[in-house]
C-alpha positions in Angstrom: -33.7 -77.6 -19.1 -35.3 -75.7 -16.3 -35.6 -71.9 -16.5 -35.6 -70.0 -13.2 -37.7 -66.9 -13.2 -38.0 -64.3 -10.5 -41.6 -63.8 -9.4 -42.9 -60.4 -10.3 -44.2 -59.8 -6.8 -40.8 -60.3 -5.3 -39.2 -57.5 -7.3 -41.9 -55.0 -6.8 -41.1 -54.0 -3.2 -37.4 -53.4 -4.2 -38.5 -51.1 -7.0 -40.9 -49.3 -4.8 -38.2 -48.8 -2.2 -35.8 -47.4 -4.9 -38.5 -45.1 -6.2 -39.3 -43.9 -2.6 -35.6 -43.2 -2.0 -35.4 -41.2 -5.3 -38.5 -39.2 -4.5 -37.1 -38.4 -1.0 -33.7 -37.4 -2.6 -35.4 -35.2 -5.2 -37.5 -33.6 -2.5 -34.4 -32.7 -0.5 -32.4 -31.6 -3.5 -35.1 -29.6 -5.3 -35.0 -26.5 -3.1 -31.3 -26.3 -3.4 -31.6 -26.7 -7.2 -34.2 -24.0 -7.4 -32.1 -21.6 -5.4 -29.0 -22.5 -7.5 -31.0 -21.8 -10.6 -32.5 -18.6 -9.4 -29.3 -17.1 -7.9 -26.6 -18.5 -10.2 -27.8 -20.1 -13.4 -30.4 -17.5 -14.3 -28.1 -14.5 -13.7 -25.4 -16.1 -15.7 -27.7 -16.8 -18.7 -29.2 -13.3 -18.4 -25.8 -11.6 -18.3 -24.7 -13.6 -21.3 -27.8 -12.5 -23.3 -27.6 -8.9 -22.0 -24.0 -8.6 -23.2 -25.2 -8.7 -26.8 -27.4 -5.6 -26.5 -26.7 -1.9 -26.2 -26.7 0.2 -23.1 -30.4 0.6 -23.1 -31.0 -3.1 -23.8 -33.3 -2.3 -26.8 -30.9 -2.9 -29.7 -29.0 -6.1 -30.5 -25.3 -5.2 -31.1 -23.8 -8.7 -31.3 -20.1 -8.7 -30.2 -19.7 -5.0 -30.2 -19.5 -4.8 -26.4 -16.8 -7.4 -26.4 -14.8 -5.5 -29.0 -15.4 -2.3 -27.0 -13.8 -3.9 -23.9 -10.5 -4.2 -25.6 -10.6 -0.7 -27.0 -11.4 1.1 -23.7 -8.2 2.2 -21.9 -9.9 1.8 -18.5 -10.8 -1.8 -19.2 -7.3 -2.5 -20.4 -6.0 -1.0 -17.2 -8.4 -3.3 -15.2 -7.2 -6.3 -17.1 -3.6 -5.4 -16.4 -4.3 -4.8 -12.7 -6.2 -8.1 -12.5 -3.2 -9.9 -14.0 -0.9 -8.2 -11.4 -3.3 -9.4 -8.6 -3.5 -13.0 -9.9 0.3 -13.3 -10.1 1.4 -11.4 -7.0 -1.2 -11.9 -4.3 -1.6 -15.7 -4.4 2.2 -16.2 -4.8 3.0 -14.0 -1.8 0.2 -15.5 0.3 1.1 -19.1 -0.4 4.8 -18.3 0.3 4.0 -16.4 3.5 1.6 -19.1 4.6 4.2 -21.8 4.0 6.9 -20.0 5.9 4.6 -19.1 8.8 3.2 -22.7 9.0 6.7 -24.2 9.3 7.9 -21.6 11.8 4.7 -21.8 14.0 5.5 -25.5 14.6 8.6 -24.4 16.5 6.7 -21.8 18.7 5.5 -22.8 22.1 2.3 -20.7 21.9 1.5 -22.0 18.4 -2.3 -22.0 18.9 -2.4 -18.4 20.1 -0.1 -17.3 17.3 -2.3 -19.0 14.7 -5.4 -17.3 16.3 -3.7 -13.9 16.1 -2.9 -14.3 12.4 -6.2 -15.8 11.5 -8.2 -13.0 13.4 -8.2 -10.6 10.4 -10.4 -13.1 8.5 -13.1 -12.2 11.0 -13.0 -8.6 9.9 -15.2 -7.7 6.9 -13.6 -6.3 3.8 -15.4 -3.1 4.4 -14.0 -2.6 7.9 -10.5 -3.7 6.7 -10.7 -1.2 3.8 -11.5 1.6 6.2 -8.7 0.6 8.5 -6.1 0.6 5.7 -7.5 3.8 4.1 -6.7 5.5 7.4 -3.4 3.8 7.8 -2.3 4.9 4.3 -3.2 8.6 4.8 -0.5 10.8 3.4 -0.6 13.3 6.3 1.8 11.9 9.0 -0.5 13.2 11.7 -3.2 10.9 10.5 -1.6 7.9 8.6 0.3 5.6 10.9 2.5 4.3 8.1 3.7 7.7 7.0 4.2 8.7 10.7 6.6 5.7 11.0 8.3 6.5 7.6 8.7 10.2 8.5 10.1 9.3 11.9 12.7 7.0 10.5 13.6 9.5 7.7 14.1 12.3 10.2 16.1 10.2 12.5 18.7 9.5 9.8 18.4 12.5 7.6 17.2 15.3 9.8 14.7 18.0 8.7 14.6 21.7 8.4 13.5 23.6 11.5 12.4 26.7 9.6 10.5 25.7 6.4 8.4 28.9 6.5 11.2 31.4 7.2 12.0 34.2 4.8 13.7 37.6 4.8 12.0 40.9 4.7 11.8 42.4 1.3 14.1 45.4 2.2 16.8 43.7 4.3 19.4 43.2 1.6 18.9 39.4 1.1 17.9 38.1 -2.3 16.6 34.7 -3.3 18.5 32.6 -5.8 16.9 30.1 -8.3 17.9 27.2 -6.1 15.9 28.5 -3.1 18.8 29.9 -1.0 19.1 33.5 0.2 22.3 35.5 -0.1 23.4 39.1 0.6 22.8 41.4 -2.3 25.9 43.5 -1.4 29.5 42.2 -1.3 30.9 41.5 2.1 34.6 41.8 3.1 36.4 40.5 6.1 36.0 42.6 9.2 32.3 43.1 8.7 29.4 42.1 10.9 26.4 40.9 8.9 23.2 40.3 10.8 20.5 38.4 8.9 16.9 39.0 10.0 14.2 36.5 9.0 10.4 36.5 9.5 7.7 33.9 8.9 8.6 31.7 12.0 5.8 31.5 14.6 7.2 32.2 18.1 5.6 28.8 19.2 7.7 27.0 16.6 11.0 28.5 17.9 13.4 25.9 19.3 13.5 25.6 23.1 17.2 26.4 23.2 16.9 29.7 21.3 18.4 32.6 23.2 18.3 36.4 22.7 20.1 37.2 19.5 23.6 38.7 19.7 26.8 38.9 17.6 30.3 39.9 18.5 32.3 42.4 16.5 34.3 40.8 13.7 38.1 40.6 13.6 40.2 41.7 10.6 40.0 38.3 8.9 36.5 37.4 10.1 32.9 37.8 9.1 30.6 37.5 12.0 26.9 38.0 12.5 23.7 36.6 13.8 20.6 35.0 12.1 17.6 36.0 14.2 13.9 36.3 14.1 13.2 39.9 13.2 10.0 40.1 15.1 9.3 41.6 18.6 6.4 39.9 20.5 3.8 42.4 21.3 4.8 44.8 18.6 7.5 47.5 18.4 11.1 46.9 17.5 13.1 48.1 14.5 13.0 46.1 11.3 16.5 45.1 10.2 18.1 45.5 13.6 18.5 43.2 16.6 16.2 44.3 19.4 16.5 43.0 23.0 13.3 40.8 22.8 14.3 39.1 19.5 15.8 35.7 19.7 18.4 34.0 17.5 17.6 31.1 15.1 19.9 28.2 16.1 20.9 25.3 13.9 20.9 27.2 10.6 23.7 26.6 8.1 25.5 29.7 6.9 28.0 29.8 4.0 30.6 32.2 2.8 30.7 32.2 -1.0 33.5 33.6 -3.2 33.4 33.4 -7.0 30.5 31.0 -6.9 32.4 28.6 -4.6 31.7 27.9 -0.9 34.9 28.7 1.1 33.6 28.5 4.7 30.6 27.1 6.5 29.2 27.8 10.0 26.2 26.7 12.0 24.3 29.2 14.1 24.6 28.9 17.9 21.7 29.2 20.4 21.8 33.0 20.1 21.9 32.8 16.3 25.5 33.8 16.0 27.9 32.5 13.3 31.5 33.2 12.5 33.9 32.7 9.5 37.5 32.9 10.5 40.7 33.0 8.4 39.2 34.7 5.4 41.6 36.4 2.9 41.0 39.8 1.5 38.3 40.0 -1.1 34.5 40.1 -1.7 32.2 37.5 -0.3 28.5 36.6 -0.2 27.0 35.4 3.0 24.4 32.8 2.0 21.7 30.8 3.8 21.4 27.5 1.7 18.0 26.3 0.5 18.3 23.2 2.8 17.5 25.5 5.8 14.1 26.2 4.4 13.2 22.8 2.8 9.7 21.7 3.5 9.5 18.8 5.9 9.5 15.3 4.6 5.8 14.2 4.3 6.3 10.5 3.7 5.2 8.2 0.9 2.1 8.7 -1.3 0.8 5.2 -0.7 -2.5 5.9 -2.5 -0.9 7.7 -5.4 -1.2 6.3 -9.0 2.2 4.5 -8.7 1.7 2.7 -5.4 -2.1 2.3 -5.0 -2.3 -1.3 -6.3 0.7 -2.6 -4.2 -0.8 -0.8 -1.2 -4.2 -2.5 -1.6 -2.5 -5.9 -2.2 -0.8 -5.3 1.2 -4.2 -4.9 2.8 -5.3 -8.1 1.1 -2.3 -10.0 2.5 -3.1 -8.8 6.0 -6.5 -10.4 5.8 -5.7 -13.7 4.0 -2.3 -14.7 5.3 -3.8 -16.5 8.3 -6.1 -18.5 6.0 -3.1 -19.7 3.9 -1.1 -20.5 7.0 -3.9 -22.5 8.7 -4.6 -24.6 5.5 -0.9 -25.3 4.9 -0.4 -26.0 8.6 -3.1 -28.7 8.4 -1.3 -30.3 5.5 2.0 -30.0 7.3 0.7 -31.8 10.4 -0.3 -34.8 8.2 3.2 -35.3 6.7 5.0 -38.5 7.6 7.4 -37.6 10.4 9.5 -40.6 9.8 10.7 -39.2 6.5 11.6 -35.9 8.1 13.5 -37.5 11.0 15.3 -39.9 8.6 16.5 -37.0 6.6 17.8 -35.2 9.7 19.5 -38.4 10.9 21.2 -38.7 7.5 22.8 -35.2 8.1 20.4 -33.0 6.1 20.2 -29.4 7.3 16.8 -27.8 8.1 16.9 -25.9 4.9 17.5 -29.1 2.9 14.7 -30.9 4.7 12.4 -28.0 4.0 13.4 -27.6 0.3 13.7 -31.3 -0.7 11.1 -33.0 1.5 8.6 -30.7 3.1 7.8 -28.6 0.0 7.5 -31.6 -2.4 5.2 -33.4 0.0 3.1 -30.3 0.5 2.8 -29.6 -3.2 -0.9 -30.8 -3.4 -1.9 -28.6 -0.5 0.1 -25.6 -1.9 -1.6 -26.0 -5.2 -5.1 -26.0 -3.7 -4.3 -22.9 -1.6 -2.8 -21.1 -4.6 -5.7 -21.9 -7.0 -8.3 -21.0 -4.3 -6.6 -17.6 -3.8 -6.5 -17.1 -7.6 -10.3 -17.6 -7.7 -10.7 -15.2 -4.8 -8.5 -12.4 -6.1 -10.3 -12.5 -9.5 -13.4 -11.3 -7.6 -11.8 -8.7 -5.3 -13.9 -5.6 -5.2 -14.5 -4.2 -1.7 -10.9 -3.3 -0.8 -10.3 -1.5 -4.1 -13.5 0.4 -4.0 -13.0 1.6 -0.4 -9.2 2.2 -0.2 -8.5 3.8 -3.6 -9.4 7.5 -3.5 -11.6 8.8 -6.3 -8.8 10.5 -8.4 -6.9 7.2 -8.6 -9.8 4.8 -8.8 -9.1 4.1 -12.4 -5.4 3.5 -11.7 -6.4 0.7 -9.2 -9.4 -0.7 -10.9 -9.7 -4.4 -11.7 -12.4 -6.3 -13.7 -14.8 -6.5 -10.8 -14.7 -2.8 -10.0 -14.7 -1.9 -13.6 -17.8 -4.0 -14.2 -19.6 -2.1 -11.4 -18.4 1.3 -12.5 -19.5 0.7 -16.1 -22.9 -0.7 -15.1 -23.9 1.3 -12.0 -21.1 3.7 -11.0 -21.8 6.4 -13.5 -21.3 4.6 -16.8 -24.9 3.3 -16.9 -24.0 0.8 -19.7 -25.2 -2.5 -18.6 -24.5 -4.1 -21.9 -20.7 -3.4 -21.6 -20.9 -4.3 -17.9 -22.5 -7.7 -18.7 -19.7 -8.3 -21.2 -17.2 -7.6 -18.5 -19.0 -10.0 -16.1 -18.9 -12.7 -18.8 -15.2 -12.1 -19.3 -14.6 -12.4 -15.5 -16.6 -15.7 -15.4 -14.6 -17.1 -18.3 -11.4 -16.3 -16.5 -12.5 -17.9 -13.2 -14.0 -21.1 -14.7 -10.6 -22.8 -15.6 -9.4 -22.3 -12.0 -12.6 -23.7 -10.6 -12.5 -26.7 -12.9 -8.9 -27.4 -11.9 -9.9 -27.3 -8.2 -12.8 -29.6 -8.7 -10.8 -32.2 -10.7 -8.0 -32.1 -8.1 -10.5 -32.7 -5.4 -12.0 -35.6 -7.2 -8.6 -37.2 -7.7 -7.8 -36.8 -4.0 -11.0 -38.6 -3.1 -10.5 -41.6 -5.5 
């Protein structure tokens, strides 16, 4: 039997070529591996080791930092807020991205619309945080959102025209616990009761206000005028209507008997009011507290109750375009024959969307959702910039808490490192899921 052998010299060039290719590959990969080790692997290993030492780094404390995390109320708040972010933000973004991607297909200027929605991605988180910090200002003169809220509220509910008005101390009006003002002395029909107020700037007077006047009351009437008891330039008599003094229009005036309102009137342009058809008896003329209610100032967007939803809203503004574009790319690759067949079989657009489009897009939706979960676990900039100092702890998440504990005044890098390790452990499962799904899609 003849044995065939391969000459040694014939295999040597092949081996040399393989070694050369390996050497070239290592030469190209080595700088990336060095950078990866210096910027990722070393910091991770150092943080893990540092988390077992005290604040100064000189004493080994074992797992004390990890136990302290779950005893600290601020850290528990950060964990709770991070859970809210992980559940709410990716869900809303994926849903909005899906809806917009489907709707954009039916828009003539789809490319321009996508560009408009994707544009916030070009804005840094720092700039976006400053924009929304200004938009969420509680003062309606500065915050655009509260300006809109106040405008809508005042359009339907109205607002007091005289929030600063008040009577003089010696003019026979007394303030009740509910904030209204009533005559101290009893009033009977046939009386004229003028009510002078101060505290209203002449520039804040309504344009329709006329010089105050009041007709004489009839036998079954109570008449009078509510006026600004102030004469421009000085002079005038306190408690009496002077020629230069104007009435206060639009005020509600009530006649009260035995604690019950029996008549209501609204002051005219000259401040006059009239109650007719009153029976004999004693009455109190009252100016309800609603006349002097402070103006509606809007919503405290950055208060403890709403600061987290407000910041999530800013995050949605930035990332909705990202979700829409990715889902739109998946939507464009769907088999159109399946969609058209369903429509020809009589399926409505909602049925096509729910039973065909969404199931076929499930892999893309999952990738978008998991990617956003990874992203929101690391959110820092928006919270640090938008949340005011007094509510910073109410809005904190793990990333901001890690920074605050380590560098923002806590100066405890042992506990901060433990928070960083916790954040890493929470992010790793989502990263592994994404990598495995990517590998399955490539096979």
